[in-house]
C-alpha positions as CSV (number, residue, x, y, z in Angstrom):
1,H,9.9,26.8,-11.0
2,R,7.5,28.9,-8.9
3,K,6.3,27.2,-5.8
4,F,2.6,26.4,-5.7
5,E,0.9,29.4,-3.9
6,T,-1.7,27.5,-1.9
7,M,-0.7,25.0,0.6
8,E,-2.5,21.7,0.3
9,T,-4.3,20.5,3.3
10,T,-4.2,16.9,4.5
11,E,-5.6,14.9,7.4
12,Y,-3.5,12.2,9.0
13,G,-4.1,9.9,11.8
14,F,-3.0,6.7,13.5
15,A,-5.0,3.5,14.0
16,E,-4.4,-0.1,15.0
17,S,-4.9,-2.8,12.4
18,P,-4.7,-6.6,12.8
19,F,-1.2,-6.3,11.5
20,G,0.1,-3.3,13.6
21,E,-0.3,0.4,13.8
22,L,-0.8,2.4,10.6
23,I,-0.5,6.0,9.7
24,V,-3.1,7.1,7.3
25,A,-3.2,10.4,5.4
26,R,-5.7,11.8,3.0
27,T,-6.3,14.8,0.8
28,A,-9.7,16.0,-0.4
29,A,-9.3,13.5,-3.3
30,G,-8.5,10.4,-1.3
31,I,-5.9,8.4,0.7
32,C,-2.5,9.6,-0.2
33,Y,-0.3,7.8,2.3
34,L,-0.7,4.6,4.3
35,Q,2.2,3.0,6.0
36,F,2.9,0.6,8.9
37,V,4.4,2.5,11.9
38,T,7.7,1.0,13.0
39,T,9.0,4.0,14.8
40,T,7.4,6.7,17.1
41,P,4.3,8.4,15.8
42,H,6.2,11.6,15.6
43,E,8.9,10.0,13.3
44,A,6.1,8.4,11.2
45,F,4.5,11.8,10.7
46,D,7.9,13.3,9.8
47,E,8.4,10.5,7.2
48,F,4.9,11.3,5.8
49,R,5.9,14.9,5.4
50,R,9.2,14.0,3.7
51,C,7.4,11.6,1.3
52,W,4.4,13.8,0.6
53,N,5.4,17.5,0.8
54,S,7.3,19.1,3.6
55,D,5.1,22.2,3.3
56,V,1.9,20.3,3.7
57,R,-0.6,21.6,6.2
58,A,-1.7,18.5,8.2
59,T,-4.4,18.1,10.8
60,Q,-4.5,15.0,13.0
61,N,-7.7,13.0,12.8
62,D,-7.3,9.6,14.3
63,E,-11.1,8.9,13.9
64,M,-10.6,9.2,10.1
65,A,-7.7,6.7,10.3
66,C,-9.8,4.3,12.3
67,K,-12.6,4.4,9.8
68,V,-10.2,3.7,6.9
69,V,-8.7,0.8,8.8
70,K,-12.2,-0.6,9.5
71,M,-13.1,-0.3,5.8
72,M,-10.0,-2.1,4.9
73,F,-9.8,-5.0,7.4
74,E,-13.4,-5.5,8.5
75,E,-15.5,-4.5,5.6
76,H,-12.9,-5.4,2.9
77,R,-14.0,-2.3,0.9
78,K,-12.3,-1.9,-2.5
79,D,-13.9,1.5,-3.3
80,I,-11.7,3.6,-1.1
81,A,-10.6,6.7,-3.0
82,L,-6.9,7.2,-3.5
83,D,-4.8,10.2,-4.3
84,L,-1.6,8.7,-5.7
85,R,1.2,10.9,-7.0
86,G,4.4,9.7,-8.6
87,T,6.0,9.4,-12.0
88,A,3.9,8.3,-15.0
89,F,5.7,4.9,-14.8
90,Q,5.0,4.5,-11.0
91,L,1.3,5.5,-11.5
92,K,1.0,2.9,-14.3
93,V,2.5,0.2,-12.0
94,W,0.4,1.2,-9.0
95,A,-2.8,1.1,-11.2
96,A,-1.9,-2.4,-12.4
97,L,-1.3,-3.5,-8.8
98,Q,-4.9,-2.5,-7.9
99,H,-6.1,-5.1,-10.5
100,V,-4.4,-8.0,-8.7
101,P,-7.3,-9.9,-7.1
102,F,-7.7,-9.9,-3.3
103,G,-6.4,-13.3,-2.0
104,Q,-4.1,-13.9,-5.0
105,T,-0.5,-13.2,-5.8
106,V,1.4,-12.4,-9.0
107,S,5.1,-12.3,-9.9
108,Y,7.2,-9.2,-10.7
109,R,7.5,-10.5,-14.3
110,Q,3.7,-10.8,-14.6
111,M,3.4,-7.2,-13.4
112,A,5.9,-6.1,-16.0
113,C,3.9,-7.9,-18.7
114,A,0.6,-6.4,-17.3
115,I,1.9,-2.9,-18.0
116,G,3.1,-4.0,-21.5
117,Q,6.8,-3.8,-20.6
118,P,8.0,-7.4,-20.0
119,A,11.7,-6.4,-19.9
120,A,11.1,-3.8,-17.1
121,V,11.0,-6.3,-14.2
122,R,13.6,-4.3,-12.1
123,A,11.9,-1.0,-12.8
124,V,8.5,-2.5,-11.8
125,A,10.0,-3.8,-8.6
126,S,11.5,-0.3,-7.9
127,A,8.1,1.3,-8.5
128,I,6.4,-1.2,-6.2
129,A,8.9,-0.5,-3.5
130,R,8.0,3.2,-3.7
131,N,4.3,2.6,-3.2
132,P,3.0,5.3,-0.7
133,V,-0.3,3.5,0.1
134,A,0.4,0.1,1.6
135,V,-2.3,-2.6,1.4
136,L,-4.8,-0.5,-0.6
137,V,-2.2,-0.5,-3.5
138,P,-1.4,-4.2,-2.8
139,C,2.4,-4.4,-3.3
140,H,2.4,-7.3,-0.8
141,R,0.7,-9.5,-3.5
142,V,3.7,-9.4,-5.7
143,I,6.2,-12.3,-5.2
144,H,9.1,-13.8,-7.1
145,S,8.4,-16.2,-10.0
146,N,10.0,-19.0,-7.9
147,G,7.4,-18.5,-5.2
148,N,9.7,-16.7,-2.8
149,T,7.9,-13.8,-1.2
150,G,10.8,-11.4,-1.7
151,Q,11.4,-8.2,0.2
152,Y,8.8,-6.0,1.8
153,H,9.4,-2.7,3.5
154,W,8.2,-4.0,6.8
155,G,9.7,-7.5,6.5
156,A,8.9,-10.8,4.7
157,D,6.9,-12.1,7.8
158,L,4.4,-9.3,7.5
159,K,4.1,-9.8,3.8
160,K,3.4,-13.5,4.3
161,R,0.8,-12.8,7.0
162,L,-1.0,-10.3,4.7
163,I,-1.1,-12.8,1.9
164,R,-2.3,-15.6,4.2
165,W,-5.0,-13.4,5.7
166,E,-6.3,-12.3,2.3
167,Y,-6.3,-15.9,1.1
168,N,-8.2,-17.1,4.2
169,V,-10.8,-14.3,3.9
170,T,-11.3,-15.2,0.2
171,Y,-11.2,-19.0,0.3
172,G,-11.8,-19.8,4.0
173,P,-9.3,-21.3,6.5
174,D,-10.4,-24.8,5.4
175,G,-9.1,-24.3,1.9
176,H,-5.6,-25.1,0.8
177,D,-3.0,-23.6,3.0
178,A,-2.0,-20.1,1.8
179,D,1.6,-21.1,2.1
180,T,1.2,-23.0,-1.2
181,L,0.9,-19.6,-2.8
182,L,4.3,-18.6,-1.6
């Protein structure tokens, strides 16, 4: 295989969200990487390079990251362009995830059925775990059939907080407790 001759350019930046610091990266096509930062910013950037493309030319732009976080958590925008790259199966799962309504949850089995492969529950869970764009591709909305939240890259507590926040934004804090979803 010949290496692609032109190096792709990305912008990345760091921004605080209501749930912790995020690293956000985008190409000309859209957001390609969004993760919670649990290490140093330098290590988070290195992880982005490992996941995306180690040869990527990246320019830091924290203002871009702050704008994206504002669009997500204050404006609740659903029209943020994404640049997702993965296997055909992963892209299918990530596309289906984007159809899970804000403020609601689904099971891994429901996700497998949604892509027309009801027996592929484990493969669906694996694709969800490899999601490069947290929150915007809402992997946190997928829970076990028994109501258990299951695993989340940044811990079950954060997953529950995200689900509860979305539920309260959608239905108001006076509605039923979001814990009934879990």
